[in-house]
Structure formats: C-alpha cells, structure tokens
N, C-alpha and C positions, 0 to 999 in steps of 0.2 A: 903540484902540491898533489898530483894523481899519485907521483911515487913515493912522496914524502906520507901520505897517509898509510902504506901500508909498510912502509919503513918503520913508523910511528908503533904501529900495532906491533908488531914482530918485537920493536924492542921491549914495550910493556909487556909483550908475554914472556918476553926472553925474562925478564926482571922480578917478575910475579911468581912463574916458576921457579927463579934462582932462589928467591926468598921462599918459599915455598918449600924446596926439597928444603937447605939448610936449615929451618926451622923445626920440620917433620924428622930429620936425621938427629936433631939433639935433643928433640923434646919426646918424640911418638917414643911409648915402649916399646912398642910392638913395630919396628921400624919394616922387616919385609916387603912386601910387593906393591906397597900405597906409594913408597917412592918412585916407580917406574912411569905411571904418572904424570910427574913432573919432570922426570927424564926424558921423556915422551913426548912432553910440553915445550921443553926446549930445545927439541932437535926440531919439532915444529917450529918453532920460531925462526929457529938457525935458516931453517928452508926457506921460510918468508923472506928474511932480508936475502938471504942470499940469490932469490928468483925474482925478487922485486924490480933490479934495473933493466929485464931481458923484458921485461911485459913490454907487449906495443901499444901505442898511444892511443891509435886507430885503429881500422880495418882497411884492406886494400878499398874496400869501397871508399871507407870513411875520406882516407885519404884524394882518391881520385874525386868525388865532390868538391872537398876540399880546393881541389887543382880548381877545378870549375868554377868555383865561387870567385875564389882570389882572380881567375884570368878574368869572371866578371868586374871584378871591382877594378880591374886594370885598365879595362876598356871604360870604365865611367870616368876613372881620372884622369885619363892622357891628358897630356897639355893642348895637342893639334886638337885646331876647331872643326867640327861636322860643317860639311860641305851638302847642301841640301838634299839633308835629311829630312823624312818624314815628322812633323810636329807632334804627332799621336806615340812616337816615339820618344820624345821628349816628357812627355807626362806618364807614358809607362813605367820608364826608367826609373822616373825620382823617385818612388816610392825607395825605391832598392838603394838608390844613389844617400836618401836622408839615414838608411837603417845603417848603411856601410862608411857614417860617415865621410862622404867624401860627394856630397852635395852642391858645396861652393864650385870643385874643378865641373863638375857634373854642366852645372849653369853658365860655369866657362866658357864650356865649349860652343856652347847656342849662343856665345854673346853677339854673335854678325846676323846672325837671323833674328826674322820676325816670328812671333808665336799667336797662334790661332787660338783663343782659349778656346779649352772646351765648356759645352754647355750645362754642365752643374756648375761653374766656374761666374758670378757674377761681378762685372765690374764696370766702371763707366766707361773704357773705351775698350771697341774689339780686338786691336793687335796690340801686343805688347812686347817687349824683349823680353828675354830670358832671365835678364836681370833684376826688372822691373817683378817679372813674376814669383821669382826667389826671393827678393825682398820681402813681398806681403804673406806669401804662404808660409813660406821655410822660418819666417819670424814668429808666424802665428805657431807653428808646431813647438818651437823651440820654449815658447811662453806655458803654453801646455804641458808640456814636456817638462818644466820647471814646476811646474804645478802640481801637478803630479807628483814627482818626487819630492815637493817641501810637503803635501800632504800627510796627513797622518790619519791613521785609521780610527775611527769611532769607538771612544771607551767603550767597555763590554758592562752592563749595573748588573 
C-alpha cells in the first residue's frame, strides 16, 4: 500500500496533466507558455511513477528494530518449555505476548511450572499454573477487546 499510494498519485497527476494539455492545446486561443505547465506536470508525474519502486520501506534503524522485535516474538512463541525461569518473567512478558498475538505459545512454554500470582491479582488459590492464569486473564482481555471493537462512538448532537 506504501508504493501503491505514490504510484496512484503519479498516475492521477499524469492523466490530469495530459487532459489539461490536450484541452489547452485545442481550446486556448493563446497556447504559448501555459502549456509548458502541463508538460512539466507530466514529467513530474512520470518521475514519481519511475522512482516509487526504489523507495525504501523502512530506514536501517527501522529494519534493525523490527529484527529485534521479531526475534523477541520468536523467543515468546518458541516450542520448548522454559526450565526453572522466574515467575516474574512470565508476568513481565505476557503483555508483549498478547500484543504480538502469541500468548497461547507463551503460556504453553510455562505449562510445567507453577506460578506464584502477583500481589495485584486476587484469586482463590495462591498457586496457579500458567494455563489457569491464561484462561482467567486472557479471556477477560479478549472479552474487553471485542467489546471495545463492537462499541460505537457516541453520536454528536
């Protein structure tokens, strides 16, 4: 869509300039230098169309940051279970897993360990498995997300 936007702009400018050039060439009594404006616009639109495929999608820093985030996502969604990791790591990385849509894989990595729930989370039992926690908290988050998507903004009077 990034390239398509610029290419469409170039094509629209090209056809507008071509139509204006033909219209001016056949209808204006004094054709002279006014037509050079449309010739210049045609040249500019062709330049836009030609240069568009060579535009970079991201900067080098953007590529580096994207690689780091994708590596982190690969870590979160890896298949191997974690052995003797800190419970705080589960809770620290769970929001990232939810945002990156790999919370099921992240919770599955913790399936062999018992979690000590954080102080802010109240539950009947102090010890939970990651799957129990995921079913209880992630389902609430998904419900809230669906509710927010379905909600429409209030009408302005």
